[in-house]
C-alpha positions as a Markdown table, in Angstrom:
| # | Residue | x | y | z |
|---|---|---|---|---|
| 1 | Met | -51.0 | 84.7 | 35.9 |
| 2 | Gln | -53.3 | 85.5 | 38.8 |
| 3 | Ile | -52.7 | 88.0 | 41.5 |
| 4 | Ile | -54.7 | 88.2 | 44.8 |
| 5 | Leu | -55.3 | 91.7 | 46.1 |
| 6 | Asp | -56.5 | 92.7 | 49.6 |
| 7 | Val | -58.7 | 95.6 | 49.1 |
| 8 | Met | -59.9 | 96.2 | 52.6 |
| 9 | Gly | -56.8 | 96.5 | 54.8 |
| 10 | Gly | -55.3 | 99.7 | 53.8 |
| 11 | Asp | -55.8 | 103.4 | 54.7 |
| 12 | Gln | -57.6 | 104.4 | 51.4 |
| 13 | Ile | -61.2 | 103.5 | 50.7 |
| 14 | Pro | -61.6 | 100.1 | 48.9 |
| 15 | Gly | -62.7 | 101.8 | 45.7 |
| 16 | Asn | -59.2 | 103.2 | 45.2 |
| 17 | Leu | -57.5 | 99.8 | 45.7 |
| 18 | Val | -60.2 | 98.0 | 43.3 |
| 19 | Glu | -59.2 | 100.7 | 40.7 |
| 20 | Gly | -55.7 | 99.8 | 41.1 |
| 21 | Gly | -56.4 | 96.1 | 40.6 |
| 22 | Val | -58.6 | 96.8 | 37.5 |
| 23 | Arg | -55.9 | 98.9 | 35.9 |
| 24 | Ala | -53.3 | 96.4 | 36.6 |
| 25 | Ala | -55.3 | 93.5 | 35.1 |
| 26 | Arg | -55.7 | 95.5 | 31.9 |
| 27 | Glu | -52.2 | 96.9 | 31.8 |
| 28 | Phe | -50.4 | 93.8 | 32.4 |
| 29 | Asp | -52.9 | 91.3 | 31.1 |
| 30 | Leu | -53.5 | 89.5 | 34.4 |
| 31 | Asp | -56.3 | 88.0 | 36.4 |
| 32 | Ile | -57.0 | 89.8 | 39.7 |
| 33 | Val | -58.8 | 88.3 | 42.6 |
| 34 | Leu | -60.1 | 91.1 | 44.8 |
| 35 | Val | -60.4 | 90.0 | 48.5 |
| 36 | Gly | -63.0 | 91.9 | 50.6 |
| 37 | Asp | -66.7 | 92.6 | 50.9 |
| 38 | Pro | -68.5 | 91.7 | 47.9 |
| 39 | Pro | -71.2 | 94.4 | 47.8 |
| 40 | Val | -68.4 | 97.1 | 48.3 |
| 41 | Ile | -66.3 | 95.6 | 45.6 |
| 42 | Arg | -69.1 | 95.3 | 43.0 |
| 43 | Ser | -70.3 | 98.9 | 43.8 |
| 44 | Ser | -66.7 | 100.0 | 43.0 |
| 45 | Leu | -66.5 | 97.9 | 39.8 |
| 46 | Lys | -69.7 | 99.3 | 38.6 |
| 47 | Lys | -68.3 | 102.8 | 39.0 |
| 48 | Leu | -65.3 | 101.8 | 36.9 |
| 49 | Gly | -67.3 | 100.3 | 34.2 |
| 50 | Ala | -65.5 | 97.0 | 35.0 |
| 51 | Ile | -67.2 | 93.4 | 34.6 |
| 52 | Glu | -66.6 | 90.8 | 37.3 |
| 53 | Gly | -65.7 | 87.6 | 35.8 |
| 54 | Ser | -63.5 | 88.6 | 32.7 |
| 55 | Gln | -60.2 | 89.3 | 34.3 |
| 56 | Val | -61.5 | 90.3 | 37.8 |
| 57 | Ser | -63.1 | 87.9 | 40.2 |
| 58 | Ile | -64.1 | 88.4 | 43.9 |
| 59 | Leu | -63.1 | 86.4 | 47.1 |
| 60 | Ala | -65.5 | 87.1 | 49.8 |
| 61 | Ser | -64.3 | 88.0 | 53.3 |
| 62 | Glu | -66.3 | 89.1 | 56.4 |
| 63 | Ser | -63.9 | 91.3 | 58.6 |
| 64 | Val | -60.8 | 93.5 | 58.2 |
| 65 | Ile | -57.6 | 93.6 | 60.4 |
| 66 | Arg | -57.1 | 97.3 | 61.4 |
| 67 | Met | -53.8 | 99.0 | 61.3 |
| 68 | Asp | -53.8 | 99.5 | 65.0 |
| 69 | Glu | -54.6 | 95.9 | 66.0 |
| 70 | Pro | -51.9 | 93.5 | 67.5 |
| 71 | Pro | -50.8 | 91.6 | 64.5 |
| 72 | Val | -50.6 | 88.0 | 65.9 |
| 73 | Gln | -53.7 | 88.1 | 67.9 |
| 74 | Ala | -55.5 | 89.6 | 64.9 |
| 75 | Val | -54.4 | 86.9 | 62.5 |
| 76 | Arg | -55.3 | 84.2 | 64.8 |
| 77 | Lys | -58.7 | 85.8 | 65.8 |
| 78 | Lys | -59.9 | 87.2 | 62.4 |
| 79 | Arg | -59.6 | 84.0 | 60.2 |
| 80 | Asp | -62.4 | 85.3 | 58.0 |
| 81 | Ser | -60.5 | 88.6 | 57.4 |
| 82 | Ser | -59.5 | 89.8 | 53.8 |
| 83 | Leu | -55.8 | 89.3 | 54.6 |
| 84 | Val | -56.0 | 85.8 | 56.0 |
| 85 | Arg | -58.4 | 84.7 | 53.4 |
| 86 | Gly | -56.0 | 86.0 | 50.7 |
| 87 | Leu | -53.2 | 84.2 | 52.3 |
| 88 | His | -55.2 | 80.9 | 52.4 |
| 89 | Ala | -56.1 | 81.3 | 48.7 |
| 90 | Leu | -52.3 | 81.8 | 47.9 |
| 91 | Arg | -51.4 | 78.6 | 50.0 |
| 92 | Glu | -53.9 | 76.7 | 48.1 |
| 93 | Gln | -52.4 | 78.0 | 44.9 |
| 94 | Asp | -55.5 | 79.9 | 43.9 |
| 95 | Gly | -53.3 | 82.7 | 43.0 |
| 96 | Asp | -49.6 | 83.3 | 42.2 |
| 97 | Ala | -49.1 | 86.2 | 44.6 |
| 98 | Leu | -50.7 | 88.3 | 47.3 |
| 99 | Val | -50.6 | 92.0 | 47.4 |
| 100 | Ser | -51.8 | 93.6 | 50.7 |
| 101 | Pro | -51.6 | 97.4 | 51.9 |
| 102 | Gly | -52.8 | 96.3 | 55.3 |
| 103 | Asn | -51.2 | 96.2 | 58.7 |
| 104 | Thr | -47.5 | 95.2 | 58.0 |
| 105 | Gly | -47.1 | 93.1 | 61.2 |
| 106 | Ala | -50.3 | 91.2 | 60.5 |
| 107 | Val | -49.1 | 90.5 | 56.9 |
| 108 | Val | -45.7 | 89.2 | 58.2 |
| 109 | Ala | -47.4 | 87.0 | 61.0 |
| 110 | Gly | -50.2 | 85.8 | 58.8 |
| 111 | Ser | -47.5 | 84.8 | 56.2 |
| 112 | Leu | -45.4 | 82.9 | 58.5 |
| 113 | Phe | -48.6 | 81.1 | 60.0 |
| 114 | Thr | -50.1 | 80.3 | 56.7 |
| 115 | Leu | -47.4 | 79.8 | 54.3 |
| 116 | Gly | -44.4 | 79.1 | 56.4 |
| 117 | Arg | -40.7 | 79.9 | 55.8 |
| 118 | Ile | -38.6 | 78.6 | 52.9 |
| 119 | Pro | -36.6 | 75.7 | 54.6 |
| 120 | Gly | -33.4 | 76.9 | 55.6 |
| 121 | Ile | -34.2 | 80.8 | 56.0 |
| 122 | Pro | -34.6 | 81.5 | 59.8 |
| 123 | Arg | -36.2 | 84.9 | 59.5 |
| 124 | Pro | -38.1 | 86.7 | 56.8 |
| 125 | Gly | -37.0 | 90.3 | 55.5 |
| 126 | Leu | -39.0 | 93.1 | 53.9 |
| 127 | Val | -37.1 | 94.7 | 51.0 |
| 128 | Ala | -38.1 | 98.2 | 49.8 |
| 129 | Asn | -36.9 | 99.9 | 46.7 |
| 130 | Leu | -35.7 | 103.5 | 47.6 |
| 131 | Pro | -34.7 | 106.4 | 45.4 |
| 132 | Ser | -31.4 | 108.1 | 44.8 |
| 133 | Val | -30.3 | 111.2 | 43.4 |
| 134 | Asp | -28.7 | 109.7 | 40.3 |
| 135 | Gly | -32.0 | 108.2 | 39.2 |
| 136 | Ala | -31.3 | 104.5 | 40.0 |
| 137 | Asp | -33.0 | 102.9 | 43.0 |
| 138 | Phe | -31.5 | 100.7 | 45.6 |
| 139 | Ala | -32.9 | 98.0 | 47.8 |
| 140 | Met | -32.9 | 97.9 | 51.6 |
| 141 | Val | -33.6 | 94.7 | 53.5 |
| 142 | Asp | -34.9 | 94.4 | 56.3 |
| 143 | Val | -37.2 | 97.4 | 56.7 |
| 144 | Gly | -39.5 | 96.0 | 59.4 |
| 145 | Ala | -40.1 | 92.3 | 59.2 |
| 146 | Thr | -37.5 | 91.1 | 61.9 |
| 147 | Val | -36.5 | 93.8 | 64.5 |
| 148 | Asp | -34.3 | 91.7 | 66.6 |
| 149 | Cys | -31.7 | 90.0 | 64.5 |
| 150 | Met | -28.5 | 87.8 | 64.8 |
| 151 | Pro | -25.6 | 88.1 | 62.5 |
| 152 | Glu | -26.8 | 85.0 | 60.5 |
| 153 | His | -30.1 | 86.7 | 59.8 |
| 154 | Leu | -28.5 | 89.6 | 58.2 |
| 155 | Val | -26.4 | 87.2 | 56.0 |
| 156 | His | -29.6 | 85.6 | 54.8 |
| 157 | Phe | -31.0 | 89.2 | 54.2 |
| 158 | Ala | -27.8 | 89.8 | 52.0 |
| 159 | Ser | -28.3 | 86.7 | 49.9 |
| 160 | Met | -32.2 | 87.3 | 49.5 |
| 161 | Gly | -31.6 | 91.0 | 48.7 |
| 162 | Ser | -29.0 | 90.1 | 46.0 |
| 163 | Ile | -31.5 | 87.6 | 44.4 |
| 164 | Tyr | -34.4 | 90.1 | 44.5 |
| 165 | Ala | -32.0 | 93.0 | 42.9 |
| 166 | Arg | -31.1 | 90.3 | 40.2 |
| 167 | Asp | -34.6 | 89.1 | 39.5 |
| 168 | Val | -36.8 | 91.9 | 40.0 |
| 169 | Met | -34.6 | 95.0 | 39.7 |
| 170 | Gly | -32.5 | 93.5 | 36.7 |
| 171 | Ile | -29.0 | 94.0 | 38.3 |
| 172 | Ser | -26.9 | 91.3 | 36.9 |
| 173 | Arg | -24.4 | 91.3 | 39.8 |
| 174 | Pro | -25.8 | 93.5 | 42.7 |
| 175 | Arg | -23.2 | 95.0 | 45.2 |
| 176 | Val | -24.2 | 94.6 | 48.8 |
| 177 | Gly | -23.3 | 97.0 | 51.6 |
| 178 | Leu | -23.9 | 96.7 | 55.5 |
| 179 | Leu | -25.6 | 99.9 | 57.0 |
| 180 | Ser | -23.3 | 101.0 | 59.7 |
| 181 | Ile | -21.8 | 104.2 | 61.4 |
| 182 | Gly | -18.7 | 104.3 | 59.5 |
| 183 | Glu | -17.2 | 102.8 | 56.4 |
| 184 | Glu | -14.2 | 101.2 | 58.0 |
| 185 | Lys | -14.2 | 97.6 | 59.1 |
| 186 | Gly | -15.0 | 97.2 | 62.7 |
| 187 | Lys | -17.2 | 100.3 | 62.9 |
| 188 | Gly | -20.7 | 99.9 | 64.5 |
| 189 | Asn | -22.1 | 97.8 | 67.2 |
| 190 | Arg | -21.4 | 94.0 | 67.8 |
| 191 | Leu | -24.2 | 92.9 | 65.5 |
| 192 | Ala | -22.6 | 95.1 | 62.7 |
| 193 | Ser | -18.9 | 93.9 | 63.4 |
| 194 | Lys | -19.8 | 90.1 | 63.5 |
| 195 | Thr | -22.2 | 90.5 | 60.3 |
| 196 | Phe | -19.3 | 92.2 | 58.5 |
| 197 | Ser | -17.1 | 89.3 | 59.1 |
| 198 | Leu | -19.7 | 86.7 | 57.9 |
| 199 | Leu | -20.4 | 88.8 | 54.9 |
| 200 | Gln | -17.0 | 88.8 | 53.7 |
| 201 | Asp | -17.1 | 84.9 | 53.4 |
| 202 | Ala | -20.7 | 84.9 | 51.9 |
| 203 | Pro | -21.3 | 84.0 | 48.2 |
| 204 | Ile | -22.3 | 87.6 | 47.4 |
| 205 | Thr | -20.5 | 90.8 | 46.0 |
| 206 | Phe | -19.9 | 92.4 | 49.4 |
| 207 | Ala | -18.9 | 96.1 | 49.3 |
| 208 | Gly | -18.3 | 96.7 | 52.8 |
| 209 | Asn | -20.0 | 99.2 | 55.3 |
| 210 | Val | -22.1 | 102.1 | 54.0 |
| 211 | Glu | -23.3 | 105.1 | 55.9 |
| 212 | Ser | -26.9 | 106.2 | 55.7 |
| 213 | His | -26.1 | 109.8 | 54.4 |
| 214 | Gln | -24.5 | 108.2 | 51.4 |
| 215 | Leu | -27.4 | 106.1 | 50.2 |
| 216 | Leu | -29.8 | 108.7 | 48.6 |
| 217 | Asn | -27.0 | 110.9 | 47.4 |
| 218 | Gly | -24.2 | 108.7 | 46.2 |
| 219 | Arg | -25.9 | 105.1 | 46.0 |
| 220 | Pro | -22.7 | 103.3 | 46.9 |
| 221 | Val | -24.4 | 99.8 | 46.5 |
| 222 | Asp | -27.3 | 98.2 | 44.9 |
| 223 | Val | -28.6 | 96.4 | 48.2 |
| 224 | Val | -28.2 | 97.7 | 51.8 |
| 225 | Val | -28.6 | 95.2 | 54.6 |
| 226 | Cys | -29.7 | 96.1 | 58.2 |
| 227 | Asp | -31.9 | 94.7 | 60.9 |
| 228 | Gly | -35.5 | 95.5 | 60.6 |
| 229 | Phe | -35.5 | 98.1 | 63.5 |
| 230 | Val | -32.8 | 100.2 | 61.9 |
| 231 | Gly | -34.2 | 99.8 | 58.5 |
| 232 | Asn | -37.8 | 100.8 | 59.4 |
| 233 | Val | -36.3 | 103.8 | 61.4 |
| 234 | Phe | -34.3 | 104.8 | 58.2 |
| 235 | Leu | -37.4 | 104.4 | 56.1 |
| 236 | Lys | -39.6 | 106.6 | 58.3 |
| 237 | Ala | -36.9 | 109.2 | 58.8 |
| 238 | Thr | -36.4 | 109.5 | 55.1 |
| 239 | Glu | -40.3 | 109.9 | 54.6 |
| 240 | Gly | -40.3 | 112.6 | 57.2 |
| 241 | Ala | -37.5 | 114.4 | 55.8 |
| 242 | Val | -38.9 | 114.5 | 52.4 |
| 243 | Gly | -42.2 | 115.6 | 53.8 |
| 244 | Ala | -40.5 | 118.5 | 55.6 |
| 245 | Ile | -38.6 | 119.6 | 52.7 |
| 246 | Val | -41.8 | 119.7 | 50.6 |
| 247 | Ser | -43.5 | 121.7 | 53.4 |
| 248 | Leu | -40.8 | 124.1 | 53.6 |
| 249 | Leu | -40.8 | 124.6 | 49.9 |
| 250 | Lys | -44.5 | 125.2 | 49.8 |
| 251 | Ala | -44.2 | 127.7 | 52.7 |
| 252 | Gly | -41.5 | 129.7 | 51.0 |
| 253 | Leu | -43.1 | 129.7 | 47.6 |
| 254 | Ser | -46.3 | 131.0 | 48.9 |
| 255 | Ser | -44.7 | 133.7 | 51.0 |
| 256 | Ser | -45.2 | 136.7 | 48.7 |
| 257 | Arg | -46.6 | 137.5 | 45.3 |
| 258 | Arg | -43.3 | 137.2 | 43.6 |
| 259 | Ala | -42.6 | 133.8 | 45.3 |
| 260 | Lys | -46.1 | 132.7 | 44.0 |
| 261 | Leu | -45.0 | 133.6 | 40.5 |
| 262 | Gly | -41.9 | 131.7 | 40.9 |
| 263 | Ala | -43.8 | 128.7 | 42.2 |
| 264 | Met | -46.0 | 128.5 | 39.1 |
| 265 | Met | -42.8 | 128.4 | 36.9 |
| 266 | Leu | -41.1 | 125.8 | 39.2 |
| 267 | Arg | -44.2 | 123.7 | 39.6 |
| 268 | Pro | -43.3 | 120.9 | 37.1 |
| 269 | Ile | -39.7 | 120.7 | 38.4 |
| 270 | Leu | -41.1 | 120.4 | 42.0 |
| 271 | Arg | -43.5 | 117.7 | 41.0 |
| 272 | His | -40.7 | 115.7 | 39.4 |
| 273 | Leu | -38.5 | 116.2 | 42.4 |
| 274 | Val | -41.3 | 114.9 | 44.8 |
| 275 | Gly | -42.1 | 112.1 | 42.5 |
| 276 | Lys | -38.6 | 111.1 | 42.5 |
| 277 | Leu | -38.1 | 111.0 | 46.2 |
| 278 | Asp | -41.5 | 109.3 | 47.0 |
| 279 | Tyr | -40.7 | 105.6 | 47.6 |
| 280 | His | -44.5 | 104.9 | 47.8 |
| 281 | Ser | -44.7 | 105.1 | 44.1 |
| 282 | Arg | -42.3 | 102.3 | 43.7 |
| 283 | Gly | -45.0 | 99.7 | 44.5 |
| 284 | Gly | -44.5 | 97.4 | 47.3 |
| 285 | Ala | -42.2 | 95.7 | 49.5 |
| 286 | Pro | -41.6 | 91.9 | 48.8 |
| 287 | Leu | -41.6 | 89.7 | 52.1 |
| 288 | Leu | -38.6 | 87.6 | 51.3 |
| 289 | Gly | -38.1 | 84.1 | 53.0 |
| 290 | Val | -41.7 | 83.0 | 53.1 |
| 291 | Asn | -43.0 | 80.1 | 51.0 |
| 292 | Gly | -44.9 | 82.3 | 48.5 |
| 293 | Val | -44.7 | 85.7 | 46.8 |
| 294 | Val | -46.3 | 88.3 | 49.2 |
| 295 | Ile | -46.0 | 92.0 | 48.5 |
| 296 | Val | -46.7 | 94.5 | 51.3 |
| 297 | Ala | -47.8 | 97.8 | 49.8 |
| 298 | His | -47.7 | 101.1 | 51.8 |
| 299 | Gly | -50.9 | 101.5 | 54.0 |
| 300 | Arg | -51.6 | 104.9 | 52.1 |
| 301 | Ser | -51.3 | 103.2 | 48.7 |
| 302 | Asp | -53.7 | 104.9 | 46.2 |
| 303 | Ala | -54.6 | 103.3 | 42.8 |
| 304 | Asp | -51.3 | 104.2 | 41.2 |
| 305 | Ala | -49.4 | 102.5 | 44.0 |
| 306 | Ile | -51.3 | 99.4 | 43.8 |
| 307 | Val | -50.7 | 99.2 | 40.1 |
| 308 | Gly | -46.9 | 99.4 | 41.0 |
| 309 | Ala | -47.1 | 96.8 | 43.8 |
| 310 | Ile | -48.8 | 94.4 | 41.4 |
| 311 | Asp | -46.2 | 95.0 | 38.9 |
| 312 | Val | -43.6 | 94.0 | 41.5 |
| 313 | Ala | -45.6 | 90.9 | 42.2 |
| 314 | Arg | -45.8 | 90.1 | 38.6 |
| 315 | Arg | -42.1 | 90.3 | 38.0 |
| 316 | Ala | -41.2 | 88.4 | 41.2 |
| 317 | Val | -43.5 | 85.5 | 39.9 |
| 318 | Ser | -42.3 | 85.7 | 36.3 |
| 319 | Ser | -38.6 | 85.6 | 37.4 |
| 320 | Gly | -39.0 | 82.4 | 39.7 |
| 321 | Met | -37.8 | 84.5 | 42.6 |
| 322 | Arg | -39.2 | 82.2 | 45.3 |
| 323 | Lys | -37.5 | 79.2 | 43.6 |
| 324 | His | -34.3 | 80.9 | 43.6 |
| 325 | Leu | -34.3 | 81.9 | 47.2 |
| 326 | Ala | -35.0 | 78.3 | 48.0 |
| 327 | Glu | -32.0 | 77.0 | 45.8 |
| 328 | Ser | -29.7 | 79.5 | 47.3 |
| 329 | Val | -30.2 | 78.0 | 50.9 |
| 330 | Glu | -29.6 | 74.6 | 49.3 |
| 331 | Gly | -26.3 | 75.8 | 48.0 |
| 332 | Lys | -27.3 | 75.5 | 44.3 |
| 333 | Ala | -26.2 | 77.8 | 41.7 |
| 334 | Thr | -28.8 | 80.5 | 40.9 |
């Protein structure tokens, strides 16, 4: 299996992303194609003691799409960027999947322009694994690919999310919930109300509405469906809440000598808590519905997160997830 990794588009220095690619190649016995500036990549490989040509190769690119660039214009203008070069390599089957920690909007736009959608799927959806108190993750789709949705789009998200949960997360019969402002049928806006009715008749295990406060604590379902605007707001609000809690704990545990002594004893527990609530460590978010396996890693992904994102890509390819998504639209049993 060969995974294409964009090492230029993230917030981290390319060397950290190269390290993640090299580690993943060794850990999972993969071939990794590093897309970016060859001198920069070769310098990083040298520092890691890695050899170009064994399990690691380089695909040269000349520019980078920055995080603050307008996605569509950047993809059309920077055809020699690491992201676009990587997507073209994936389209030409010079790799089985692409992982990028770059501009999410550009990854979505570039994937649609270069790979196209799976026939029958009107809009793509990003699916993210999120933590829960009981230790088991749940999946949320969409978390930012399609911000303006129709009810039919959310029905497709539910179907694709179910296949992802089965193929990649290993849940044999995923339960799907619709994110709303109340558990009762009819709660929510017109989009939620219409989607609820459609999901009742969809070929999935639909568990009804779920509320946001239930997700991290009770994990009522395996897959949560919402439009990309709501999903992205939920994701960032959760990230901000976790960060605020960590900051408050740090401030409280350094407020006095006695608190500092307590902090030393609690440090292993706090590290475990932060790790459990940190969704970045869970790898990347697959872009469901495009004609290829594309994984969007967090912009701040370090080497560990890149290893996790490549693992998600590996499992998606091994399970035949893209093929199963296409078959679900055609009405075949999956």
